[in-house]
Structures are given as structure tokens and as C-alpha cells.
C-alpha positions in Angstrom: 92.1 -36.3 42.7 94.2 -37.8 39.9 97.8 -38.8 40.2 100.4 -36.2 39.2 100.6 -36.0 35.4 103.8 -37.1 33.7 104.4 -34.0 31.5 106.8 -33.9 28.6 110.1 -32.6 29.9 110.5 -29.8 27.3 106.9 -28.6 27.9 107.5 -28.7 31.7 110.7 -26.8 31.5 109.2 -24.1 29.4 106.1 -23.6 31.4 108.0 -23.7 34.7 110.0 -20.7 33.6 106.9 -19.0 32.2 104.7 -19.4 35.2 107.3 -19.1 37.9 105.8 -19.5 41.4 102.4 -20.3 40.0 103.7 -23.4 38.2 102.9 -25.7 41.1 99.3 -24.4 41.1 99.1 -25.2 37.4 100.4 -28.7 38.1 97.9 -29.2 40.8 95.0 -28.0 38.6 95.8 -30.8 36.2 95.1 -33.3 39.0 91.6 -31.9 39.5 88.5 -33.0 37.6 87.7 -30.9 34.5 84.7 -28.6 35.0 81.6 -29.7 33.3 80.1 -27.0 31.1 77.3 -26.6 28.5 76.0 -23.8 26.4 72.2 -23.5 26.1 70.3 -22.9 22.9 68.4 -19.6 23.6 65.6 -20.7 21.2 64.9 -24.0 23.0 64.1 -24.8 26.6 66.0 -27.0 29.0 66.2 -27.1 32.8 69.5 -28.2 34.4 70.9 -27.3 37.8 73.7 -25.0 36.9 75.7 -21.8 37.6 76.7 -19.3 34.9 80.0 -19.1 33.0 81.2 -15.5 33.7 82.2 -14.6 30.1 79.2 -16.1 28.4 75.5 -15.4 28.9 74.7 -18.7 27.3 77.3 -20.8 29.2 76.5 -22.9 32.3 78.6 -25.1 34.6 76.9 -28.3 35.8 77.4 -29.6 39.3 77.8 -33.2 38.1 78.3 -34.9 34.8 75.0 -36.5 33.5 74.9 -39.3 30.9 74.6 -36.8 28.1 73.9 -39.5 25.5 70.8 -40.5 27.6 69.4 -37.0 27.9 66.9 -36.4 25.1 67.4 -32.6 25.4 70.8 -32.8 23.9 69.5 -34.7 20.9 66.8 -32.1 20.5 69.4 -29.3 20.3 68.5 -27.7 23.6 72.1 -27.4 24.6 75.7 -28.2 23.5 78.4 -29.6 25.7 81.3 -27.2 25.4 84.5 -26.4 27.3 83.9 -23.1 29.1 87.1 -21.3 28.1 86.3 -21.5 24.4 83.0 -19.7 25.1 85.1 -16.6 25.4 84.4 -16.3 21.6 81.2 -14.6 22.8 83.2 -11.7 24.1 85.3 -11.5 21.0 82.1 -11.3 18.8 79.9 -9.0 20.9 82.7 -6.5 21.5 83.9 -6.1 18.0 81.1 -6.4 15.5 77.6 -5.0 15.1 75.3 -7.9 15.6 72.2 -6.0 14.6 73.4 -6.1 11.0 73.5 -9.0 8.6 77.0 -10.4 8.5 78.8 -13.0 6.4 80.8 -15.2 8.8 83.2 -18.1 8.2 84.0 -20.6 10.9 87.0 -22.2 9.1 87.9 -25.2 11.3 84.5 -25.8 12.7 83.9 -29.5 13.6 82.4 -30.7 15.8 80.4 -27.5 16.0 80.9 -25.7 19.3 81.8 -22.3 17.9 79.4 -22.5 15.0 76.4 -23.2 17.2 77.6 -20.4 19.5 77.9 -18.0 16.5 74.4 -18.9 15.3 73.0 -18.0 18.7 74.7 -14.6 18.6 74.3 -13.5 14.9 71.4 -11.7 13.3 69.2 -14.3 11.7 69.7 -12.5 8.3 73.4 -13.2 8.6 75.1 -16.1 6.8 77.4 -18.6 8.6 79.6 -20.7 6.5 80.8 -23.6 8.7 83.7 -25.5 7.2 85.5 -28.7 8.0 88.2 -30.2 5.8 87.8 -33.8 7.1 84.8 -35.4 5.5 83.7 -37.6 8.5 84.0 -34.6 10.9 82.0 -32.5 8.4 79.1 -35.0 8.7 79.2 -34.6 12.6 79.3 -30.9 12.2 76.3 -30.9 9.9 74.4 -33.1 12.4 75.1 -30.7 15.3 74.1 -27.7 13.3 70.8 -29.3 12.1 70.0 -30.0 15.8 70.7 -26.3 16.6 67.9 -25.4 14.2 68.9 -22.3 12.2 68.2 -21.7 8.5 71.2 -19.4 7.8 74.0 -21.9 7.8 76.0 -23.6 5.0 78.3 -26.5 5.9 81.2 -27.0 3.6 83.9 -29.7 3.3 86.8 -27.7 1.8 90.4 -26.9 2.3 91.2 -23.4 3.6 92.8 -22.4 0.3 89.5 -23.0 -1.5 88.2 -19.8 0.1 91.0 -17.6 -1.2 89.0 -16.9 -4.4 86.1 -15.4 -2.3 88.1 -12.2 -2.0 86.6 -9.7 0.5 83.5 -11.9 1.0 83.5 -12.3 4.8 82.9 -9.7 7.5 84.2 -12.1 10.2 86.4 -15.2 10.0 87.0 -17.5 13.0 90.0 -19.7 12.9 90.0 -22.2 15.7 93.4 -23.6 14.5 94.6 -27.1 14.8 97.2 -27.1 17.5 99.4 -29.1 19.8 96.6 -29.3 22.4 98.6 -28.3 25.5 95.4 -26.9 27.0 93.7 -30.2 26.8 96.3 -32.2 28.8 93.9 -32.6 31.8 90.9 -33.8 29.6 92.8 -35.7 27.0 95.9 -37.7 28.1 96.5 -38.7 24.4 97.3 -35.0 23.7 100.1 -35.2 26.3 101.5 -38.4 24.6 101.5 -36.8 21.2 103.1 -33.5 22.3 106.7 -32.8 21.2 108.7 -29.6 20.2 108.6 -30.9 16.6 104.8 -31.2 16.7 104.6 -27.7 18.0 106.7 -26.5 15.1 104.5 -28.5 12.7 101.3 -27.0 14.1 102.8 -23.5 13.9 103.6 -23.9 10.2 100.1 -25.4 9.5 98.5 -22.5 11.3 100.4 -19.9 9.2 99.4 -21.7 6.0 95.8 -21.7 7.0 95.8 -18.0 7.8 97.7 -17.2 4.6 95.1 -19.2 2.6 92.0 -17.7 4.1 93.3 -14.1 4.5 92.1 -12.8 1.0 88.5 -13.9 1.9 88.3 -11.3 4.7 87.0 -7.8 3.9 88.9 -4.7 4.5 88.2 -3.8 8.1 86.9 -7.3 8.6 87.5 -9.1 11.9 89.7 -12.2 12.3 89.3 -14.2 15.5 92.2 -16.6 16.0 92.2 -19.1 18.8 93.9 -22.3 19.9 93.7 -24.7 22.9 97.4 -24.4 23.6 99.7 -22.3 25.8 102.9 -21.8 23.8 103.9 -18.5 22.3 105.0 -20.1 19.0 101.5 -21.2 18.1 99.8 -18.1 19.6 101.5 -14.7 19.8 104.2 -15.5 17.3 101.6 -16.7 14.8 99.8 -13.3 15.2 103.0 -11.5 14.9 103.9 -13.3 11.7 100.5 -12.3 10.3 101.2 -8.7 11.3 104.5 -8.9 9.4 102.9 -10.3 6.3 99.8 -8.1 6.2 98.2 -4.9 7.6 96.4 -5.8 10.8 95.2 -3.9 13.9 95.1 -5.9 17.1 91.8 -5.2 18.9 91.8 -5.1 22.7 88.8 -6.6 24.6 87.3 -5.5 27.9 88.1 -8.4 30.3 86.9 -8.4 33.9 89.9 -9.1 36.2 87.8 -11.4 38.3 87.6 -13.9 35.4 91.2 -14.9 35.9 92.2 -14.5 32.2 95.7 -13.4 31.4 95.9 -10.4 29.1 98.9 -10.4 26.8 100.4 -7.2 25.4 103.6 -7.7 23.4 104.3 -4.7 21.1 101.2 -4.2 19.0 99.9 -7.7 19.7 97.1 -8.3 22.2 95.8 -11.7 23.2 94.1 -13.6 26.1 95.4 -16.8 27.7 93.4 -19.1 29.9 95.3 -21.3 32.4 93.3 -24.0 34.3 94.7 -22.9 37.7 93.3 -19.4 37.1 90.0 -20.0 35.4 87.2 -22.6 35.7 88.1 -24.2 32.4 90.8 -25.6 30.2 93.8 -24.0 28.5 92.9 -21.6 25.7 94.2 -18.6 23.7 92.4 -16.0 21.7 93.4 -12.9 19.8 91.2 -10.5 17.6 92.6 -8.5 14.7 91.1 -6.1 12.2 92.2 -6.3 8.6 93.8 -3.0 7.4 94.8 -4.4 4.0 92.8 -3.0 1.1 90.9 -6.0 -0.2 88.8 -5.9 -3.4 85.4 -7.5 -2.7 84.1 -10.5 -4.7 80.7 -10.0 -6.2 78.4 -12.9 -6.4 77.4 -13.8 -10.0 75.9 -17.2 -10.2 74.9 -18.3 -13.7 73.1 -21.4 -12.4 69.8 -20.9 -10.6 68.7 -23.2 -7.9 65.4 -25.0 -8.4 62.3 -23.5 -6.8 59.5 -26.0 -5.8 56.1 -25.6 -7.4 53.7 -22.9 -6.2 51.5 -25.7 -4.8 54.2 -27.1 -2.7 55.3 -23.7 -1.4 51.7 -22.9 -0.5 51.5 -26.2 1.4 54.7 -25.4 3.3 54.0 -21.8 4.3 51.9 -22.8 7.4 54.9 -24.9 8.6 57.0 -21.9 9.3 56.9 -19.2 11.9 59.2 -17.1 9.6 57.4 -16.2 6.4 60.4 -14.5 4.9 62.1 -17.9 4.3 62.5 -19.1 0.8 62.2 -22.7 -0.3 64.5 -24.3 -2.9 65.0 -27.9 -4.1 68.3 -29.8 -4.0 69.0 -33.5 -4.4 65.3 -34.2 -4.3 64.8 -32.4 -1.0 63.1 -29.1 -0.4 65.2 -26.8 1.8 64.3 -23.6 3.7 66.8 -20.6 3.8 66.7 -16.9 4.6 65.3 -15.1 1.6 68.2 -12.6 1.8 70.9 -15.3 1.6 69.6 -17.6 -1.1 71.7 -16.1 -3.9 74.8 -16.5 -1.9 73.9 -20.0 -0.9 73.3 -20.7 -4.5 76.8 -19.6 -5.5 78.4 -21.7 -2.7 76.4 -24.8 -3.7 77.9 -24.6 -7.2 81.5 -23.8 -6.2 82.2 -25.7 -2.9 81.7 -29.2 -1.5 78.4 -28.7 0.3 77.3 -30.9 3.2 74.3 -28.7 4.2 72.8 -25.5 2.9 69.9 -24.1 4.8 67.5 -26.5 6.5 66.2 -29.7 4.7 62.4 -29.5 5.2 60.6 -32.1 3.1 60.9 -34.8 0.5 58.0 -34.9 -2.0 56.8 -38.4 -3.0 53.6 -38.7 -5.1 52.4 -35.2 -4.1 52.9 -36.2 -0.4 55.1 -34.0 1.8 57.3 -36.1 3.9 59.0 -34.1 6.7 62.8 -34.1 7.1 64.3 -34.6 10.5 65.9 -31.2 10.4 62.5 -29.6 10.1 61.6 -31.0 13.5 64.8 -29.4 14.9 64.2 -26.0 13.3 63.6 -23.0 15.5 61.2 -21.6 12.8 59.0 -24.6 12.7 55.3 -23.8 13.5 55.0 -26.7 16.0 51.3 -26.0 16.5 50.6 -26.9 12.9 51.3 -30.5 13.7 49.9 -33.1 16.0 52.2 -34.0 18.9 53.0 -37.2 20.7 54.4 -36.2 24.1 56.6 -39.0 25.5 58.3 -39.7 28.9 62.0 -40.4 29.3 61.8 -44.1 28.6 59.7 -43.6 25.5 62.0 -40.8 24.3 65.0 -43.1 24.5 63.2 -45.8 22.6 62.5 -43.2 19.9 66.1 -42.0 19.8 67.2 -45.6 19.4 64.8 -45.7 16.4 62.6 -48.3 18.1 58.8 -48.4 17.6 56.7 -45.8 19.4 53.1 -46.4 20.3 51.1 -43.4 19.1 48.1 -44.0 21.3 45.0 -42.2 20.0 47.0 -39.9 17.6 45.3 -39.6 14.2 46.9 -40.9 11.1 49.6 -38.8 9.5 52.9 -37.3 10.5 53.3 -36.3 14.2 56.1 -34.6 16.2 57.5 -36.6 19.0 58.1 -34.2 21.9 59.8 -34.6 25.3 59.0 -31.8 27.8 57.6 -30.0 24.8 60.9 -30.2 22.9 60.7 -31.8 19.4 62.8 -34.9 19.0 61.7 -35.9 15.5 58.8 -37.4 13.5 56.7 -40.5 13.4 54.3 -41.5 10.7 51.1 -42.8 12.4 49.4 -45.6 10.5 46.3 -47.7 11.3 47.7 -49.9 14.1 51.3 -48.7 14.4 53.7 -45.9 13.6 56.9 -45.6 11.6 59.8 -44.1 13.5 61.5 -41.5 11.2 64.5 -40.7 13.3 67.7 -40.7 11.2 69.3 -44.1 11.3 72.8 -42.7 11.3 72.0 -40.5 14.4 70.4 -43.1 16.6 71.8 -43.7 20.0 73.3 -47.1 20.8 73.9 -46.8 24.6 71.7 -48.9 26.8 70.0 -47.3 29.7 
């Protein structure tokens, strides 16, 4: 057990009044270790001793914390380490939208990728997810995590929220996991406690309202906005939703919540929301509210004058056997051939020419002198026809060598490109030569931890 936390006095005074007799339980929960939770990729296989997260079919609690960096499965995109409370997004999505239909979804504040990878696991594969992060370095991490997750139907952008205001009525769903004062992370992140102050709460509240105002025009009439924070205070949560209600026409949408989950349901006037306290749930602090847009919003129509480049017929024919999904379309960008859902290429094309793009679809190959060189993201893709390629199955030690971008002995594997697999999970490519192989794992992704 940890020592009792030294909470900011203003925070402590407010929460003591709010929680009443249960405040001591809350304080005690902050002295307990944080639960360890992951969310599995339903398209990839991993075996970990676990128990389920009640509000997420994909969420799991682990009994002890492994060295995640030294587990090849996480690098192969088989699971994502995510705080359990934030997996409640699954309930917000499954209870409010028709997931059998293609949807256009924006995850506005997406890095490092927890909610975006979750959305990809829930959405129809003909849907389009735009995953945005305003900070460039964090957008690169977001792109890495989404490539590991392996879906074609995602675009990663590096834009300010106001840049989306011109896409009027474009999105069916917008998720705003808003920057906040981080009160719900005090147990996991002591720095959040040090940085907390009433003035920071006020600053966060103003930033949240600016973000919502900027992105609101991009949501369709009757579209769904999911607003969430990792903080407890009303100013950043209920009052922000109330402010949105005063500015625009919204309908607050109630969710069905099992009482045994320990989630507090908030009903204040026409506002409904859900708050997670660490003494009531097996997770950290969290807040979520779902609203439907009642404003009449004209819809933006995609009209792209610039067409993306299509590879030659010969290259497309060579690539078709690589895919399980024959409806995918290939296009060339920055010298790399990408795969994307056929139904979303026109929209991706428009986004490529109007936004700062980090990723659009899945990079599949680079062509050099008529030779197809596979991209790492192709190995991660859930639509890769793995049996089309030779495999080099490795043990744990060999897998870690590969992930450090060290040489791998291919054994009797014939010359050419081969998939490195660990427990049949692809980790990347090697190019097998006469007496050695070249490790093609991305240099910037390699692990540096010894083990």
C-alpha cells in the first residue's frame, strides 16, 4: 500500500463535500495499486491470464503487470494497454449508433490511440475513422499504434480542432476525449496532482469549450457526440455539457448501465452523464456523456479536383494475392502503395489534399526496379493473406532480437521476403539473402530495453 497522498487542499475540500461519508473510501483507493488492464484485438490472437472488464467485451484485467515492452504480442498489435474505465466508450458506441452501417467517425484528441483502436474494433470495416492529434510527436505515436492494430479504414491527421469546422455535417460520430486537469489520474500519475490548481481547472474548461465549438459544425444533424474526460469536477464535465446545450440544440442520451458496475449516473436537468470513482469501480477516474445533435446542419459534399495516383495494372495484379479482402483499392502516395477500403478512397483523397496527413489507409509496398518491397504496416494488417508468404517462426529470445532490429538467422528459409511470426502472430519482415537476412523492422519503432 502507498503512503496517503498529499492532495491539493482545494481539490480535497471540494471532493470531501461531494462524496460525504465515502470520501475516506476514495482516499483509501488512491493508496491501492492501479488495476492493470488491456483490451484485446479481436482480429489477432493472444493468451494472457485475465478476467473480463464488465463494460467491455474486449477488455481484460491482468493479475500482475508483465514487462509489456518485452512481450512481442503487444508489438504485433494483439492487444493495447488501456485503463479500464475509459473502455466505457464501448457502451456509448454500441448503445447509440448502428454499427452494421458504414459510419464516418472522428476521434478528435486521439493520441496515443486507446480510443481509436477501440473504435476500429467496433466499427463496420466500411466505416471511416479519422484519428486526429494536434501535437506532431504524439501524432507519430498515434500512427504507430494504429498501424499495429491493422485496419485499412483509418486516416491519421495532425490538425487543430478548428480545421475540421469546414467539414460541415461530415461525421456521424465525434469522440472528444478532452484535455483536462487529470484528477482521475492522481493514483497513476503523481505529476497530475502536482500540476492541479483551480486556475488550471478553469483553463481546461475554457479549452474544452473552444474545442467543442470548433468541431461542432462537423457533426451531422442527429449525429452523436461522445464527450469524456479523466477528471471528476463538474466544471469540466456537466457544466461543459450544459454550456454546449445553451449554445446549440442537443439531446442528452441515457445509457443502460448495470448497477453492479459501480458507475455513478448523473442527472442534472436535461444533462446525463456517467462518473467513475476508483473506490467504486475497478479503474481510474473518468467521466462520459453522450449527446445527439438537434441543430440543422447542412452537409458537406466531397468534391476533390485532384485524383490520387493509382499504381499500374501490373502492380495491382501482383498485390491482389496479398489481401484477404479483394474489395480494397490501392493508391500511391509519397512513393508508397497504400491499401484502403474501396468505398472510402474518395473521402481519403479529399482529406489527403486538405489536412496534414500522417497516415491514410495502410502502407503496403514500396516499388523499386519492379520489385515489391513490403512495408511493415502490411505485416500488421488484418487483411494480409499470411499464407501467401513464407514464415520464419521464432521463439521469445529471437523475437526480441528481431524487435531490437538485430540480425535474425533464417535457417533454411528460401531467398526473398518472409514474415517473422511469434506464436503465429506476424511481427514484421526479413529479406532472406544467400547467407544472411536483412531485418526490415522500422528503426524508429525498435525496442531498446534489455531483457
